[in-house]
C-alpha positions in Angstrom: 119.3 109.7 90.1 118.6 110.8 86.6 119.7 108.8 83.5 122.2 110.8 81.4 123.5 110.5 77.9 126.5 108.9 79.4 124.3 106.1 80.9 122.7 105.4 77.5 126.1 105.5 75.8 127.4 103.0 78.3 124.8 100.5 77.2 125.7 101.0 73.6 129.3 100.3 74.5 128.4 97.2 76.4 126.3 95.8 73.5 129.1 96.5 71.1 131.6 94.7 73.3 129.3 91.7 73.5 128.9 91.6 69.7 132.6 91.8 68.9 132.8 95.6 68.5 129.8 95.9 66.1 126.8 98.0 67.3 123.6 96.1 66.8 121.7 97.9 69.6 118.6 98.6 67.5 118.2 94.9 66.6 118.7 94.0 70.3 115.9 96.4 71.5 113.4 94.5 69.5 111.1 92.7 69.8 109.7 94.8 72.5 109.3 93.2 75.9 105.8 93.2 77.4 106.4 92.1 81.0 104.3 90.1 83.4 105.1 92.0 86.6 106.6 95.1 88.1 106.3 97.0 91.4 107.2 100.6 90.2 103.9 102.0 91.5 104.8 100.9 95.0 108.3 102.5 94.6 106.7 105.8 93.4 104.1 105.6 96.2 106.9 105.3 98.8 108.9 108.1 97.2 106.0 110.6 97.5 103.2 109.5 95.3 102.1 111.7 92.5 104.8 114.2 93.4 107.4 111.6 92.5 105.7 110.6 89.2 107.8 113.1 87.2 110.9 110.9 87.9 109.3 108.1 85.8 109.7 110.5 82.8 112.9 112.3 83.7 114.8 109.3 85.2 114.7 107.7 88.6 116.8 105.5 90.8 115.0 102.3 89.9 114.5 99.6 87.3 111.8 101.1 85.1 111.3 104.5 83.7 110.7 106.0 80.2 114.4 106.6 79.4 115.5 103.1 80.5 112.5 101.6 78.6 113.7 103.3 75.4 117.3 102.0 75.9 116.2 98.5 76.6 113.2 98.1 74.3 110.7 97.7 77.3 107.2 98.1 75.9 105.3 97.9 79.2 103.5 95.2 81.1 101.5 94.5 84.3 101.8 97.4 86.7 101.1 95.9 90.1 99.2 97.6 93.0 100.6 96.1 96.2 99.8 97.1 99.8 103.0 96.6 101.8 103.2 95.1 105.3 105.6 96.5 107.9 108.5 94.2 107.2 112.2 94.4 108.2 113.6 94.3 104.7 117.2 94.1 105.8 116.3 91.0 108.0 114.4 89.4 105.1 117.1 89.9 102.6 119.8 88.6 105.0 117.8 85.5 105.9 117.3 84.7 102.2 121.0 84.7 101.6 121.3 81.6 103.8 121.3 78.0 102.5 117.9 77.4 104.2 115.2 79.8 105.4 111.5 79.9 106.3 110.3 83.5 106.7 107.2 84.1 108.8 104.4 85.8 106.8 103.0 89.2 107.8 99.6 89.4 109.4 96.6 89.9 107.1 95.7 93.5 106.2 92.1 94.7 106.7 90.2 96.2 103.7 89.8 99.5 105.5 93.6 99.9 105.7 94.4 98.4 102.3 91.8 100.4 100.2 93.3 103.9 100.5 96.8 102.6 99.7 95.6 100.8 96.6 93.7 103.9 95.5 96.8 106.1 95.9 98.9 103.7 93.7 96.1 103.5 91.0 96.0 107.3 91.0 99.8 107.3 90.3 99.2 105.0 87.3 96.6 107.3 85.8 98.8 110.3 86.6 101.5 108.7 84.5 99.0 108.3 81.7 98.1 112.0 81.9 101.8 112.8 81.6 102.0 110.8 78.4 104.4 108.3 80.0 102.2 105.3 79.3 98.7 104.2 78.3 96.5 102.1 80.6 95.2 99.3 78.3 91.9 97.4 78.6 92.1 95.1 75.6 94.8 93.2 73.8 94.1 95.2 70.7 94.8 98.4 72.6 98.1 96.9 73.8 99.1 96.1 70.2 98.2 99.6 69.1 100.2 101.2 71.9 103.3 99.1 71.3 103.1 99.8 67.5 102.9 103.5 68.3 106.2 103.3 70.3 104.5 104.0 73.6 104.5 102.1 76.9 101.4 99.9 77.5 100.3 99.2 81.0 97.8 96.7 82.5 96.3 97.7 85.9 97.0 94.6 88.1 96.4 94.0 91.8 98.8 91.8 93.7 97.0 90.6 96.8 93.3 91.3 96.9 93.2 93.1 100.3 91.6 96.1 98.7 88.7 94.1 97.4 85.7 93.8 99.8 83.9 90.5 100.5 80.8 91.7 98.5 83.1 92.3 95.5 81.7 95.8 95.0 85.3 97.2 94.8 86.1 94.7 92.1 83.2 95.8 89.9 84.1 99.4 90.3 87.8 98.9 89.6 87.0 96.8 86.6 85.2 99.9 85.2 88.3 101.9 86.0 90.5 99.5 84.1 91.4 96.6 86.4 92.2 93.6 84.2 94.3 91.3 86.3 94.4 90.3 90.0 96.2 87.9 92.3 93.9 86.7 95.2 96.9 86.8 97.6 100.4 88.1 97.9 101.7 85.2 100.0 100.1 86.5 103.3 96.5 85.4 103.8 93.5 87.4 102.7 89.8 86.8 103.0 90.1 85.0 99.6 92.8 82.5 100.3 96.3 81.6 101.4 99.7 82.0 99.8 103.1 80.5 100.1 105.7 81.7 102.6 109.2 82.4 101.4 110.7 79.0 102.2 113.7 77.2 100.8 113.9 74.3 100.2 110.2 73.6 100.0 107.4 72.6 97.7 104.3 74.9 97.3 102.0 72.4 99.1 101.6 74.5 102.2 98.3 75.1 104.0 94.7 75.6 102.9 93.6 77.0 99.5 90.8 79.4 98.6 88.0 80.3 100.9 84.3 80.6 99.9 85.0 84.3 99.3 87.9 83.3 97.1 85.7 81.0 95.0 83.2 83.8 94.5 86.1 86.1 93.4 87.2 83.6 90.8 83.7 83.3 89.4 83.2 87.0 89.2 86.6 87.6 87.6 85.7 85.0 85.0 82.4 86.8 84.3 84.1 90.2 84.0 87.2 89.1 82.1 89.7 89.8 84.8 92.8 87.5 84.6 93.6 85.5 87.7 97.3 85.5 88.7 98.4 82.3 90.4 101.9 83.5 91.3 101.7 83.7 95.1 99.0 81.1 95.7 100.0 77.9 97.5 99.4 74.6 95.7 96.0 74.0 97.3 94.8 77.4 96.0 96.3 76.7 92.6 94.2 73.6 92.3 91.1 75.4 93.6 91.5 77.9 90.7 92.2 75.1 88.3 88.9 73.4 89.3 86.7 76.4 89.3 88.0 78.8 86.7 86.9 78.7 83.1 89.9 80.7 81.9 93.5 79.9 81.1 95.7 79.3 84.2 98.4 82.1 84.4 101.3 82.7 86.7 102.7 86.2 85.8 106.0 85.8 87.6 107.0 82.3 88.7 109.8 79.8 87.8 110.4 76.0 87.6 110.5 74.2 90.9 112.5 71.4 89.2 115.4 73.8 88.8 115.0 75.8 92.0 113.0 74.0 94.7 111.6 77.2 96.3 108.0 77.3 97.6 107.2 80.1 95.2 108.0 78.0 92.1 105.8 75.8 90.1 106.0 72.0 90.0 105.9 70.0 86.8 102.4 68.8 87.7 101.3 72.5 88.0 103.0 73.3 84.7 101.0 70.4 83.1 97.8 71.9 84.3 98.7 75.3 82.9 99.5 73.7 79.6 96.2 71.9 79.6 94.3 75.1 80.2 96.3 76.9 77.4 97.6 79.4 79.9 101.2 80.6 80.5 104.0 81.5 82.9 106.2 84.6 83.0 109.8 84.0 84.0 110.6 85.8 87.3 113.9 87.5 87.4 114.1 87.4 91.2 117.4 85.6 92.0 116.1 83.5 94.9 113.6 81.8 92.5 116.3 81.4 89.8 119.3 80.0 91.7 119.4 76.2 92.3 120.4 77.1 95.9 117.5 79.5 96.5 119.7 82.3 97.8 119.1 86.0 97.4 122.4 86.7 95.7 122.7 88.7 92.5 125.6 86.9 90.9 123.3 84.9 88.6 124.5 84.3 85.0 121.9 84.7 82.2 122.5 81.0 81.5 120.5 80.2 84.6 117.5 82.1 83.3 117.8 80.2 80.1 117.7 76.9 82.0 114.4 77.9 83.5 113.1 79.1 80.1 114.2 75.7 78.5 112.3 73.8 81.2 109.2 76.0 80.9 109.2 75.7 77.1 109.6 71.9 77.4 106.7 71.5 79.7 104.4 74.3 78.4 105.3 74.7 74.8 106.7 77.7 73.0 103.3 79.6 73.0 102.9 79.6 76.8 106.1 81.2 78.2 106.9 84.8 78.7 108.8 87.2 81.0 107.6 88.4 84.4 110.6 90.4 85.7 109.4 91.5 89.2 111.4 94.7 88.4 111.4 97.3 91.3 110.3 94.6 93.6 113.2 92.1 93.8 116.9 91.5 93.6 117.6 90.5 90.0 120.7 89.3 88.1 123.6 91.8 87.9 123.3 91.9 84.1 119.6 92.9 84.3 119.4 95.5 87.1 117.0 97.6 85.0 115.0 97.3 81.9 117.8 99.0 80.1 119.7 95.7 80.3 117.1 93.7 78.3 119.2 93.7 75.2 121.6 91.4 77.1 118.8 88.9 77.6 117.7 89.0 74.0 121.3 88.5 72.9 121.6 85.5 75.4 118.4 84.0 73.9 119.8 84.3 70.4 123.2 82.8 71.3 121.4 80.0 73.1 119.8 79.0 69.8 116.3 80.5 70.2 114.9 81.5 66.8 113.7 85.1 66.1 110.1 83.8 66.1 110.5 82.2 69.5 112.2 85.3 71.0 109.2 87.4 69.7 106.8 85.0 71.4 108.8 85.1 74.7 109.1 88.9 74.6 105.4 89.8 74.1 103.4 87.7 71.6 102.5 85.0 74.1 101.2 87.6 76.6 99.0 89.1 73.9 97.7 85.6 73.0 96.7 84.6 76.5 95.2 88.0 77.3 93.0 87.8 74.1 91.8 84.4 75.2 91.2 85.5 78.8 89.6 88.9 78.2 87.7 87.7 75.1 88.9 90.9 73.3 
């Protein structure tokens, strides 16, 4: 499905209605959003790989593309490389609409199976760069330059380190290719550690943490300047990273457990450790991690997102909170089904009383701050 002029006009009309008939769309598309997490590479991979990449420019049936980014003031973010498991998505989604659930995690994936899938998704990312759709950035300064030039900035991120071998040779090579962020696990176990299952209600204290391979991965990432993403680690793994990493603690797409007691969310004790390390958290738009009842239902008002933001700001400070949408990888609130809807979120922040300076921090400045500190660039 391609975005048409009618689609863009519909968003202009929506913003005018929300602002009492006055069009302030330009002011609502800034500051640009630099986002902590999306799964568009997986969607393009499943849609045909490089042959589907042109839809990212021309318009696609999804949450992020060039035209939607222009409408919503989406400046880019962390583009995740994720190796999927064979999962019955209909069953998963149905289970997560229930008041209580505990989904079994998929079996681990061997390096030999994960590596070619990861390479195919990384190739899509660089193909998008060749098409002029985005720029793969390796420094915070490059992100700033790209945003200032009105282009989409992308960080090569790996979600779940199945494509990294035990000797870490793949890690070194991918760093040279542009890898700057990695999550040791996506919930299912890897040779590096263990994640949290999708369980509600539950705290994240589930199972063992990092393995010896995982501790080596943390040390090597610190040496190279690759950011460690804590989002899918269980609590034991979180504290292993906190003990052994010399860099800020960062969860690219996680929420407040005090508001939504889901295993994927962060406790106040974890938030305190992130603050102490001068790290940050990106607010996840996935509704199951936003709603107090933990259900995968999209009728979530923007006020619920603001409750999480308020809590994160209270516990982390204004400099350590951002956005981590999980676009193209999750069910999100009805008002934010694509990045074209981001003006609605900026407007909600302003009406909630957030200052222009705070909104700018939440939209992108805090990400640039923590990346500069982590990468040393």
